[in-house]
N, CA, C and O atoms as a GROMACS GRO file, in nm:
protein
  564
    1MET      N    1  -4.342   5.836  13.550
    1MET     CA    2  -4.231   5.845  13.460
    1MET      C    3  -4.158   5.977  13.496
    1MET      O    4  -4.147   6.067  13.412
    2SER      N    5  -4.113   5.988  13.613
    2SER     CA    6  -4.038   6.106  13.645
    2SER      C    7  -3.895   6.078  13.646
    2SER      O    8  -3.844   5.987  13.712
    3THR      N    9  -3.827   6.165  13.565
    3THR     CA   10  -3.676   6.143  13.576
    3THR      C   11  -3.614   6.273  13.619
    3THR      O   12  -3.664   6.382  13.592
    4THR      N   13  -3.504   6.259  13.688
    4THR     CA   14  -3.427   6.372  13.753
    4THR      C   15  -3.350   6.430  13.644
    4THR      O   16  -3.271   6.360  13.580
    5ALA      N   17  -3.370   6.556  13.618
    5ALA     CA   18  -3.278   6.614  13.506
    5ALA      C   19  -3.169   6.678  13.577
    5ALA      O   20  -3.182   6.750  13.676
    6THR      N   21  -3.052   6.646  13.516
    6THR     CA   22  -2.920   6.702  13.558
    6THR      C   23  -2.901   6.831  13.489
    6THR      O   24  -2.948   6.848  13.376
    7PRO      N   25  -2.832   6.928  13.553
    7PRO     CA   26  -2.815   7.071  13.487
    7PRO      C   27  -2.714   7.032  13.364
    7PRO      O   28  -2.613   6.964  13.380
    8LYS      N   29  -2.755   7.080  13.252
    8LYS     CA   30  -2.667   7.072  13.119
    8LYS      C   31  -2.557   7.173  13.126
    8LYS      O   32  -2.563   7.287  13.171
    9ARG      N   33  -2.448   7.104  13.071
    9ARG     CA   34  -2.332   7.186  13.072
    9ARG      C   35  -2.294   7.223  12.915
    9ARG      O   36  -2.332   7.153  12.821
   10ALA      N   37  -2.226   7.324  12.900
   10ALA     CA   38  -2.180   7.353  12.760
   10ALA      C   39  -2.093   7.241  12.707
   10ALA      O   40  -1.992   7.212  12.771
   11GLY      N   41  -2.122   7.180  12.605
   11GLY     CA   42  -2.046   7.082  12.564
   11GLY      C   43  -2.068   6.946  12.608
   11GLY      O   44  -2.040   6.848  12.538
   12GLY      N   45  -2.116   6.940  12.721
   12GLY     CA   46  -2.142   6.814  12.789
   12GLY      C   47  -2.024   6.750  12.868
   12GLY      O   48  -2.041   6.642  12.926
   13ARG      N   49  -1.908   6.815  12.871
   13ARG     CA   50  -1.785   6.741  12.927
   13ARG      C   51  -1.722   6.839  13.009
   13ARG      O   52  -1.743   6.959  12.992
   14GLY      N   53  -1.639   6.792  13.104
   14GLY     CA   54  -1.556   6.880  13.195
   14GLY      C   55  -1.640   6.934  13.302
   14GLY      O   56  -1.761   6.917  13.310
   15LYS      N   57  -1.566   7.003  13.387
   15LYS     CA   58  -1.631   7.057  13.506
   15LYS      C   59  -1.724   7.178  13.476
   15LYS      O   60  -1.713   7.242  13.372
   16PRO      N   61  -1.811   7.204  13.569
   16PRO     CA   62  -1.895   7.325  13.539
   16PRO      C   63  -1.801   7.458  13.540
   16PRO      O   64  -1.703   7.464  13.614
   17LYS      N   65  -1.833   7.548  13.468
   17LYS     CA   66  -1.752   7.669  13.467
   17LYS      C   67  -1.769   7.752  13.597
   17LYS      O   68  -1.879   7.792  13.635
   18SER      N   69  -1.659   7.774  13.658
   18SER     CA   70  -1.656   7.846  13.791
   18SER      C   71  -1.636   7.997  13.765
   18SER      O   72  -1.624   8.039  13.650
   19LYS      N   73  -1.632   8.072  13.864
   19LYS     CA   74  -1.618   8.213  13.843
   19LYS      C   75  -1.475   8.234  13.822
   19LYS      O   76  -1.384   8.174  13.880
   20ALA      N   77  -1.462   8.341  13.717
   20ALA     CA   78  -1.324   8.383  13.688
   20ALA      C   79  -1.237   8.442  13.801
   20ALA      O   80  -1.289   8.516  13.884
   21VAL      N   81  -1.106   8.412  13.805
   21VAL     CA   82  -1.028   8.457  13.924
   21VAL      C   83  -0.918   8.533  13.849
   21VAL      O   84  -0.864   8.482  13.751
   22SER      N   85  -0.885   8.656  13.895
   22SER     CA   86  -0.791   8.740  13.825
   22SER      C   87  -0.652   8.693  13.865
   22SER      O   88  -0.626   8.636  13.971
   23ARG      N   89  -0.566   8.723  13.769
   23ARG     CA   90  -0.424   8.697  13.809
   23ARG      C   91  -0.366   8.768  13.911
   23ARG      O   92  -0.274   8.719  13.977
   24SER      N   93  -0.412   8.887  13.934
   24SER     CA   94  -0.364   8.964  14.046
   24SER      C   95  -0.407   8.904  14.196
   24SER      O   96  -0.336   8.913  14.296
   25SER      N   97  -0.531   8.845  14.189
   25SER     CA   98  -0.570   8.779  14.323
   25SER      C   99  -0.507   8.652  14.336
   25SER      O  100  -0.480   8.611  14.449
   26LYS      N  101  -0.474   8.573  14.220
   26LYS     CA  102  -0.389   8.460  14.226
   26LYS      C  103  -0.255   8.479  14.276
   26LYS      O  104  -0.197   8.393  14.342
   27ALA      N  105  -0.204   8.593  14.245
   27ALA     CA  106  -0.056   8.634  14.296
   27ALA      C  107  -0.064   8.697  14.418
   27ALA      O  108   0.039   8.707  14.484
   28GLY      N  109  -0.180   8.746  14.464
   28GLY     CA  110  -0.182   8.807  14.600
   28GLY      C  111  -0.150   8.950  14.586
   28GLY      O  112  -0.101   9.010  14.682
   29LEU      N  113  -0.176   9.010  14.473
   29LEU     CA  114  -0.131   9.152  14.455
   29LEU      C  115  -0.260   9.245  14.436
   29LEU      O  116  -0.371   9.202  14.405
   30GLN      N  117  -0.229   9.370  14.458
   30GLN     CA  118  -0.320   9.476  14.436
   30GLN      C  119  -0.317   9.538  14.311
   30GLN      O  120  -0.419   9.583  14.258
   31PHE      N  121  -0.190   9.545  14.254
   31PHE     CA  122  -0.183   9.611  14.121
   31PHE      C  123  -0.226   9.510  14.011
   31PHE      O  124  -0.216   9.388  14.026
   32PRO      N  125  -0.275   9.568  13.903
   32PRO     CA  126  -0.349   9.484  13.800
   32PRO      C  127  -0.244   9.417  13.693
   32PRO      O  128  -0.175   9.482  13.614
   33VAL      N  129  -0.246   9.281  13.707
   33VAL     CA  130  -0.145   9.200  13.637
   33VAL      C  131  -0.195   9.208  13.482
   33VAL      O  132  -0.114   9.228  13.391
   34GLY      N  133  -0.315   9.194  13.463
   34GLY     CA  134  -0.370   9.196  13.334
   34GLY      C  135  -0.351   9.320  13.249
   34GLY      O  136  -0.324   9.317  13.129
   35ARG      N  137  -0.367   9.425  13.318
   35ARG     CA  138  -0.345   9.556  13.254
   35ARG      C  139  -0.191   9.575  13.224
   35ARG      O  140  -0.155   9.629  13.119
   36ILE      N  141  -0.103   9.531  13.318
   36ILE     CA  142   0.042   9.550  13.283
   36ILE      C  143   0.080   9.451  13.173
   36ILE      O  144   0.174   9.480  13.098
   37ALA      N  145   0.014   9.339  13.160
   37ALA     CA  146   0.044   9.240  13.037
   37ALA      C  147   0.007   9.305  12.920
   37ALA      O  148   0.078   9.299  12.820
   38ARG      N  149  -0.115   9.375  12.922
   38ARG     CA  150  -0.149   9.435  12.804
   38ARG      C  151  -0.065   9.562  12.762
   38ARG      O  152  -0.044   9.586  12.643
   39PHE      N  153  -0.018   9.640  12.862
   39PHE     CA  154   0.081   9.739  12.828
   39PHE      C  155   0.218   9.691  12.765
   39PHE      O  156   0.274   9.745  12.669
   40LEU      N  157   0.264   9.576  12.838
   40LEU     CA  158   0.390   9.510  12.772
   40LEU      C  159   0.357   9.463  12.639
   40LEU      O  160   0.433   9.491  12.546
   41ASN      N  161   0.252   9.396  12.619
   41ASN     CA  162   0.223   9.354  12.480
   41ASN      C  163   0.216   9.450  12.364
   41ASN      O  164   0.270   9.433  12.255
   42ARG      N  165   0.130   9.569  12.406
   42ARG     CA  166   0.107   9.665  12.299
   42ARG      C  167   0.218   9.769  12.300
   42ARG      O  168   0.225   9.856  12.213
   43GLY      N  169   0.305   9.757  12.401
   43GLY     CA  170   0.420   9.858  12.412
   43GLY      C  171   0.532   9.820  12.307
   43GLY      O  172   0.622   9.899  12.279
   44ARG      N  173   0.523   9.705  12.255
   44ARG     CA  174   0.626   9.645  12.160
   44ARG      C  175   0.763   9.657  12.217
   44ARG      O  176   0.857   9.700  12.150
   45TYR      N  177   0.776   9.616  12.353
   45TYR     CA  178   0.921   9.622  12.406
   45TYR      C  179   0.990   9.497  12.372
   45TYR      O  180   1.113   9.494  12.374
   46ALA      N  181   0.912   9.381  12.336
   46ALA     CA  182   0.978   9.272  12.284
   46ALA      C  183   0.864   9.200  12.193
   46ALA      O  184   0.744   9.224  12.204
   47GLU      N  185   0.917   9.110  12.104
   47GLU     CA  186   0.832   9.033  12.031
   47GLU      C  187   0.728   8.950  12.102
   47GLU      O  188   0.612   8.942  12.063
   48ARG      N  189   0.778   8.886  12.210
   48ARG     CA  190   0.702   8.798  12.285
   48ARG      C  191   0.716   8.840  12.434
   48ARG      O  192   0.821   8.887  12.477
   49VAL      N  193   0.600   8.819  12.512
   49VAL     CA  194   0.614   8.858  12.659
   49VAL      C  195   0.578   8.726  12.731
   49VAL      O  196   0.471   8.674  12.700
   50GLY      N  197   0.661   8.664  12.827
   50GLY     CA  198   0.621   8.553  12.899
   50GLY      C  199   0.501   8.581  12.996
   50GLY      O  200   0.468   8.697  13.023
   51SER      N  201   0.439   8.473  13.048
   51SER     CA  202   0.337   8.478  13.122
   51SER      C  203   0.373   8.534  13.278
   51SER      O  204   0.292   8.596  13.347
   52GLY      N  205   0.487   8.505  13.312
   52GLY     CA  206   0.534   8.543  13.454
   52GLY      C  207   0.588   8.688  13.465
   52GLY      O  208   0.596   8.747  13.573
   53SER      N  209   0.629   8.750  13.332
   53SER     CA  210   0.674   8.885  13.349
   53SER      C  211   0.578   8.977  13.390
   53SER      O  212   0.622   9.056  13.473
   54PRO      N  213   0.457   8.994  13.360
   54PRO     CA  214   0.368   9.094  13.404
   54PRO      C  215   0.331   9.078  13.568
   54PRO      O  216   0.294   9.169  13.642
   55VAL      N  217   0.349   8.951  13.599
   55VAL     CA  218   0.321   8.926  13.768
   55VAL      C  219   0.432   8.982  13.830
   55VAL      O  220   0.414   9.054  13.928
   56TYR      N  221   0.562   8.957  13.782
   56TYR     CA  222   0.675   9.005  13.853
   56TYR      C  223   0.687   9.155  13.851
   56TYR      O  224   0.720   9.219  13.952
   57LEU      N  225   0.657   9.215  13.726
   57LEU     CA  226   0.651   9.364  13.715
   57LEU      C  227   0.554   9.431  13.816
   57LEU      O  228   0.586   9.524  13.890
   58SER      N  229   0.435   9.373  13.811
   58SER     CA  230   0.331   9.416  13.909
   58SER      C  231   0.380   9.414  14.044
   58SER      O  232   0.367   9.512  14.117
   59ALA      N  233   0.439   9.299  14.084
   59ALA     CA  234   0.487   9.296  14.220
   59ALA      C  235   0.595   9.398  14.264
   59ALA      O  236   0.599   9.450  14.375
   60VAL      N  237   0.685   9.420  14.161
   60VAL     CA  238   0.777   9.522  14.189
   60VAL      C  239   0.724   9.657  14.205
   60VAL      O  240   0.756   9.726  14.302
   61LEU      N  241   0.642   9.697  14.112
   61LEU     CA  242   0.559   9.818  14.111
   61LEU      C  243   0.490   9.840  14.238
   61LEU      O  244   0.502   9.946  14.299
   62GLU      N  245   0.412   9.734  14.283
   62GLU     CA  246   0.347   9.746  14.400
   62GLU      C  247   0.448   9.756  14.531
   62GLU      O  248   0.412   9.818  14.631
   63TYR      N  249   0.553   9.703  14.525
   63TYR     CA  250   0.648   9.730  14.651
   63TYR      C  251   0.697   9.866  14.651
   63TYR      O  252   0.707   9.930  14.756
   64LEU      N  253   0.728   9.910  14.540
   64LEU     CA  254   0.789  10.048  14.528
   64LEU      C  255   0.672  10.151  14.572
   64LEU      O  256   0.699  10.244  14.647
   65ALA      N  257   0.556  10.133  14.529
   65ALA     CA  258   0.450  10.217  14.571
   65ALA      C  259   0.419  10.214  14.712
   65ALA      O  260   0.395  10.319  14.772
   66ALA      N  261   0.419  10.100  14.772
   66ALA     CA  262   0.401  10.071  14.924
   66ALA      C  263   0.517  10.147  14.993
   66ALA      O  264   0.491  10.217  15.090
   67GLU      N  265   0.638  10.137  14.949
   67GLU     CA  266   0.746  10.190  15.013
   67GLU      C  267   0.737  10.341  15.012
   67GLU      O  268   0.748  10.398  15.121
   68VAL      N  269   0.719  10.406  14.914
   68VAL     CA  270   0.701  10.543  14.897
   68VAL      C  271   0.585  10.594  14.985
   68VAL      O  272   0.600  10.692  15.059
   69LEU      N  273   0.465  10.526  14.977
   69LEU     CA  274   0.362  10.567  15.056
   69LEU      C  275   0.385  10.564  15.207
   69LEU      O  276   0.351  10.655  15.284
   70GLU      N  277   0.442  10.460  15.240
   70GLU     CA  278   0.485  10.444  15.387
   70GLU      C  279   0.572  10.556  15.438
   70GLU      O  280   0.546  10.618  15.541
   71LEU      N  281   0.679  10.580  15.358
   71LEU     CA  282   0.763  10.695  15.403
   71LEU      C  283   0.699  10.826  15.396
   71LEU      O  284   0.728  10.914  15.477
   72ALA      N  285   0.614  10.843  15.302
   72ALA     CA  286   0.552  10.983  15.281
   72ALA      C  287   0.449  10.984  15.399
   72ALA      O  288   0.438  11.089  15.462
   73GLY      N  289   0.377  10.881  15.432
   73GLY     CA  290   0.285  10.882  15.542
   73GLY      C  291   0.355  10.913  15.688
   73GLY      O  292   0.297  10.971  15.780
   74ASN      N  293   0.481  10.867  15.693
   74ASN     CA  294   0.558  10.897  15.810
   74ASN      C  295   0.599  11.060  15.803
   74ASN      O  296   0.594  11.133  15.902
   75ALA      N  297   0.630  11.093  15.698
   75ALA     CA  298   0.669  11.247  15.677
   75ALA      C  299   0.544  11.325  15.714
   75ALA      O  300   0.553  11.419  15.792
   76ALA      N  301   0.430  11.288  15.661
   76ALA     CA  302   0.303  11.364  15.687
   76ALA      C  303   0.274  11.375  15.839
   76ALA      O  304   0.235  11.475  15.898
   77ARG      N  305   0.300  11.251  15.894
   77ARG     CA  306   0.268  11.243  16.050
   77ARG      C  307   0.356  11.333  16.118
   77ARG      O  308   0.316  11.410  16.205
   78ASP      N  309   0.497  11.324  16.073
   78ASP     CA  310   0.592  11.423  16.142
   78ASP      C  311   0.550  11.564  16.132
   78ASP      O  312   0.577  11.639  16.225
   79ASN      N  313   0.489  11.604  16.031
   79ASN     CA  314   0.447  11.752  15.999
   79ASN      C  315   0.293  11.766  16.060
   79ASN      O  316   0.222  11.861  16.030
   80LYS      N  317   0.255  11.672  16.140
   80LYS     CA  318   0.105  11.678  16.203
   80LYS      C  319   0.006  11.691  16.095
   80LYS      O  320  -0.078  11.780  16.108
   81LYS      N  321   0.002  11.616  15.988
   81LYS     CA  322  -0.093  11.619  15.871
   81LYS      C  323  -0.144  11.484  15.856
   81LYS      O  324  -0.078  11.384  15.884
   82ASN      N  325  -0.266  11.482  15.810
   82ASN     CA  326  -0.347  11.345  15.785
   82ASN      C  327  -0.330  11.304  15.638
   82ASN      O  328  -0.339  11.188  15.600
   83ARG      N  329  -0.305  11.410  15.559
   83ARG     CA  330  -0.316  11.384  15.410
   83ARG      C  331  -0.173  11.404  15.351
   83ARG      O  332  -0.104  11.500  15.385
   84ILE      N  333  -0.134  11.313  15.264
   84ILE     CA  334  -0.007  11.318  15.198
   84ILE      C  335  -0.008  11.419  15.086
   84ILE      O  336  -0.092  11.413  14.996
   85ILE      N  337   0.086  11.513  15.093
   85ILE     CA  338   0.092  11.611  14.976
   85ILE      C  339   0.234  11.586  14.907
   85ILE      O  340   0.315  11.514  14.964
   86PRO      N  341   0.265  11.647  14.780
   86PRO     CA  342   0.389  11.628  14.703
   86PRO      C  343   0.499  11.658  14.797
   86PRO      O  344   0.602  11.591  14.787
   87ARG      N  345   0.491  11.748  14.885
   87ARG     CA  346   0.602  11.785  14.970
   87ARG      C  347   0.644  11.669  15.061
   87ARG      O  348   0.764  11.649  15.080
   88HIS      N  349   0.548  11.586  15.121
   88HIS     CA  350   0.583  11.465  15.196
   88HIS      C  351   0.654  11.364  15.111
   88HIS      O  352   0.748  11.296  15.153
   89ILE      N  353   0.601  11.356  14.981
   89ILE     CA  354   0.650  11.253  14.898
   89ILE      C  355   0.822  11.289  14.870
   89ILE      O  356   0.913  11.207  14.883
   90GLN      N  357   0.834  11.409  14.837
   90GLN     CA  358   0.967  11.468  14.813
   90GLN      C  359   1.063  11.436  14.942
   90GLN      O  360   1.173  11.381  14.936
   91LEU      N  361   0.996  11.483  15.060
   91LEU     CA  362   1.088  11.458  15.182
   91LEU      C  363   1.118  11.295  15.204
   91LEU      O  364   1.224  11.252  15.248
   92ALA      N  365   1.015  11.218  15.170
   92ALA     CA  366   1.033  11.067  15.191
   92ALA      C  367   1.143  11.024  15.092
   92ALA      O  368   1.235  10.953  15.134
   93VAL      N  369   1.137  11.062  14.965
   93VAL     CA  370   1.229  11.016  14.871
   93VAL      C  371   1.356  11.049  14.873
   93VAL      O  372   1.445  10.970  14.842
   94ARG      N  373   1.380  11.192  14.915
   94ARG     CA  374   1.512  11.244  14.928
   94ARG      C  375   1.586  11.199  15.068
   94ARG      O  376   1.709  11.197  15.076
   95ASN      N  377   1.516  11.168  15.160
   95ASN     CA  378   1.571  11.124  15.279
   95ASN      C  379   1.608  10.970  15.278
   95ASN      O  380   1.687  10.923  15.360
   96ASP      N  381   1.553  10.903  15.190
   96ASP     CA  382   1.590  10.765  15.186
   96ASP      C  383   1.695  10.748  15.082
   96ASP      O  384   1.682  10.807  14.974
   97GLU      N  385   1.805  10.666  15.106
   97GLU     CA  386   1.924  10.659  15.030
   97GLU      C  387   1.901  10.597  14.886
   97GLU      O  388   1.946  10.642  14.781
   98GLU      N  389   1.816  10.476  14.901
   98GLU     CA  390   1.803  10.394  14.785
   98GLU      C  391   1.691  10.461  14.688
   98GLU      O  392   1.708  10.461  14.566
   99LEU      N  393   1.593  10.511  14.741
   99LEU     CA  394   1.495  10.584  14.663
   99LEU      C  395   1.542  10.709  14.599
   99LEU      O  396   1.506  10.742  14.486
  100SER      N  397   1.630  10.783  14.680
  100SER     CA  398   1.693  10.900  14.624
  100SER      C  399   1.780  10.866  14.508
  100SER      O  400   1.784  10.942  14.411
  101LYS      N  401   1.852  10.752  14.512
  101LYS     CA  402   1.935  10.715  14.397
  101LYS      C  403   1.851  10.667  14.277
  101LYS      O  404   1.889  10.692  14.163
  102LEU      N  405   1.738  10.598  14.303
  102LEU     CA  406   1.650  10.557  14.193
  102LEU      C  407   1.590  10.682  14.130
  102LEU      O  408   1.588  10.696  14.008
  103LEU      N  409   1.541  10.771  14.213
  103LEU     CA  410   1.472  10.893  14.150
  103LEU      C  411   1.554  11.022  14.146
  103LEU      O  412   1.503  11.132  14.163
  104ALA      N  413   1.688  10.999  14.121
  104ALA     CA  414   1.775  11.123  14.119
  104ALA      C  415   1.752  11.214  14.021
  104ALA      O  416   1.783  11.332  14.044
  105SER      N  417   1.697  11.180  13.898
  105SER     CA  418   1.675  11.270  13.790
  105SER      C  419   1.527  11.296  13.785
  105SER      O  420   1.481  11.345  13.682
  106VAL      N  421   1.446  11.268  13.891
  106VAL     CA  422   1.307  11.304  13.891
  106VAL      C  423   1.289  11.431  13.964
  106VAL      O  424   1.348  11.459  14.068
  107THR      N  425   1.196  11.514  13.899
  107THR     CA  426   1.148  11.631  13.965
  107THR      C  427   0.997  11.616  14.022
  107THR      O  428   0.905  11.597  13.942
  108ILE      N  429   0.978  11.623  14.141
  108ILE     CA  430   0.859  11.615  14.201
  108ILE      C  431   0.776  11.755  14.193
  108ILE      O  432   0.820  11.845  14.265
  109SER      N  433   0.681  11.778  14.129
  109SER     CA  434   0.614  11.896  14.118
  109SER      C  435   0.566  11.942  14.265
  109SER      O  436   0.521  11.863  14.348
  110SER      N  437   0.579  12.059  14.282
  110SER     CA  438   0.538  12.114  14.427
  110SER      C  439   0.615  12.046  14.542
  110SER      O  440   0.572  12.056  14.657
  111GLY      N  441   0.721  11.979  14.515
  111GLY     CA  442   0.794  11.910  14.624
  111GLY      C  443   0.886  12.000  14.712
  111GLY      O  444   0.912  11.966  14.828
  112GLY      N  445   0.930  12.107  14.660
  112GLY     CA  446   1.028  12.185  14.721
  112GLY      C  447   1.162  12.120  14.729
  112GLY      O  448   1.193  12.032  14.649
  113VAL      N  449   1.246  12.161  14.824
  113VAL     CA  450   1.394  12.108  14.833
  113VAL      C  451   1.398  12.069  14.985
  113VAL      O  452   1.317  12.114  15.067
  114LEU      N  453   1.501  11.980  15.017
  114LEU     CA  454   1.524  11.952  15.138
  114LEU      C  455   1.584  12.067  15.223
  114LEU      O  456   1.666  12.145  15.174
  115PRO      N  457   1.541  12.075  15.356
  115PRO     CA  458   1.606  12.188  15.433
  115PRO      C  459   1.750  12.150  15.453
  115PRO      O  460   1.787  12.044  15.505
  116ASN      N  461   1.833  12.250  15.404
  116ASN     CA  462   1.990  12.223  15.418
  116ASN      C  463   2.046  12.346  15.429
  116ASN      O  464   2.010  12.430  15.346
  117ILE      N  465   2.141  12.383  15.528
  117ILE     CA  466   2.221  12.490  15.550
  117ILE      C  467   2.356  12.446  15.559
  117ILE      O  468   2.395  12.366  15.644
  118ASN      N  469   2.441  12.508  15.456
  118ASN     CA  470   2.578  12.462  15.453
  118ASN      C  471   2.636  12.521  15.583
  118ASN      O  472   2.613  12.635  15.624
  119PRO      N  473   2.719  12.425  15.646
  119PRO     CA  474   2.788  12.461  15.783
  119PRO      C  475   2.875  12.592  15.787
  119PRO      O  476   2.900  12.655  15.890
  120ILE      N  477   2.916  12.622  15.664
  120ILE     CA  478   3.018  12.741  15.644
  120ILE      C  479   2.941  12.861  15.677
  120ILE      O  480   2.998  12.957  15.729
  121PHE      N  481   2.806  12.863  15.648
  121PHE     CA  482   2.722  12.988  15.655
  121PHE      C  483   2.679  13.001  15.806
  121PHE      O  484   2.636  13.108  15.847
  122LEU      N  485   2.690  12.899  15.883
  122LEU     CA  486   2.640  12.905  16.027
  122LEU      C  487   2.744  12.982  16.102
  122LEU      O  488   2.863  12.958  16.087
  123SER      N  489   2.697  13.076  16.186
  123SER     CA  490   2.798  13.152  16.266
  123SER      C  491   2.855  13.074  16.370
  123SER      O  492   2.784  12.986  16.420
  124LYS      N  493   2.975  13.091  16.412
  124LYS     CA  494   3.041  13.027  16.518
  124LYS      C  495   2.991  13.066  16.642
  124LYS      O  496   2.959  13.185  16.641
  125LYS      N  497   2.973  13.010  16.749
  125LYS     CA  498   2.913  13.052  16.877
  125LYS      C  499   3.021  13.104  16.968
  125LYS      O  500   2.995  13.128  17.086
  126GLY      N  501   3.141  13.120  16.916
  126GLY     CA  502   3.262  13.175  17.001
  126GLY      C  503   3.233  13.324  17.038
  126GLY      O  504   3.124  13.380  17.029
  127GLY      N  505   3.350  13.377  17.082
  127GLY     CA  506   3.341  13.531  17.110
  127GLY      C  507   3.301  13.616  17.000
  127GLY      O  508   3.264  13.569  16.893
  128LYS      N  509   3.309  13.749  17.026
  128LYS     CA  510   3.287  13.851  16.917
  128LYS      C  511   3.390  13.856  16.819
  128LYS      O  512   3.372  13.922  16.716
  129GLY      N  513   3.507  13.788  16.841
  129GLY     CA  514   3.623  13.794  16.730
  129GLY      C  515   3.724  13.882  16.797
  129GLY      O  516   3.700  13.955  16.893
  130LYS      N  517   3.844  13.868  16.732
  130LYS     CA  518   3.963  13.948  16.773
  130LYS      C  519   3.971  14.064  16.697
  130LYS      O  520   3.920  14.071  16.586
  131ALA      N  521   4.037  14.164  16.753
  131ALA     CA  522   4.043  14.304  16.684
  131ALA      C  523   4.126  14.300  16.554
  131ALA      O  524   4.102  14.369  16.455
  132GLY      N  525   4.232  14.206  16.565
  132GLY     CA  526   4.330  14.200  16.448
  132GLY      C  527   4.262  14.118  16.339
  132GLY      O  528   4.311  14.125  16.226
  133GLU      N  529   4.160  14.042  16.358
  133GLU     CA  530   4.123  13.956  16.252
  133GLU      C  531   4.051  14.023  16.130
  133GLU      O  532   3.969  14.113  16.151
  134ILE      N  533   4.077  13.983  16.007
  134ILE     CA  534   4.028  14.054  15.895
  134ILE      C  535   3.881  14.015  15.875
  134ILE      O  536   3.852  13.896  15.891
  135GLY      N  537   3.794  14.096  15.845
  135GLY     CA  538   3.656  14.059  15.825
  135GLY      C  539   3.578  14.046  15.954
  135GLY      O  540   3.462  14.006  15.949
  136SER      N  541   3.635  14.079  16.071
  136SER     CA  542   3.550  14.057  16.185
  136SER      C  543   3.498  14.187  16.238
  136SER      O  544   3.433  14.190  16.343
  137ALA      N  545   3.528  14.302  16.163
  137ALA     CA  546   3.469  14.432  16.215
  137ALA      C  547   3.312  14.429  16.228
  137ALA      O  548   3.235  14.368  16.155
  138SER      N  549   3.285  14.500  16.324
  138SER     CA  550   3.132  14.513  16.342
  138SER      C  551   3.060  14.585  16.232
  138SER      O  552   3.117  14.675  16.171
  139GLN      N  553   2.942  14.550  16.205
  139GLN     CA  554   2.855  14.641  16.105
  139GLN      C  555   2.789  14.752  16.176
  139GLN      O  556   2.731  14.839  16.111
  140GLU      N  557   2.794  14.754  16.304
  140GLU     CA  558   2.726  14.861  16.376
  140GLU      C  559   2.802  14.997  16.363
  140GLU      O  560   2.925  14.995  16.366
  141PHE      N  561   2.737  15.107  16.349
  141PHE     CA  562   2.783  15.245  16.330
  141PHE      C  563   2.775  15.327  16.462
  141PHE      O  564   2.810  15.445  16.463
   0.00000   0.00000   0.00000
């Protein structure tokens, strides 16, 4: 009287429970879709939040982060450094037209400023100047 016992399932119906798959991995993203959904719900930005909106927002944030990191990495490599510092992020953002427009009102701490010298202040490489010219007198005594 040997009977083969089948594994019992909860409720006895449906498929056996498989391992949980995150919404981030379903969407092929690195940024956390569930956490962003929680922030959208708890932030009270709207009464209701659709199921696709945190996925879309995660994708946009991941794209922006990847773009900034790529440009900052290039800036670090140009300065012969292996590590990205705030200065590299500042150079990356301010040298990119679209990112500069997006982050126009943002101050990056320890970022410094872009190297820029107004052409008016650069000396002309011409001669020493004419004797009759105003303001061209030598400073030497």
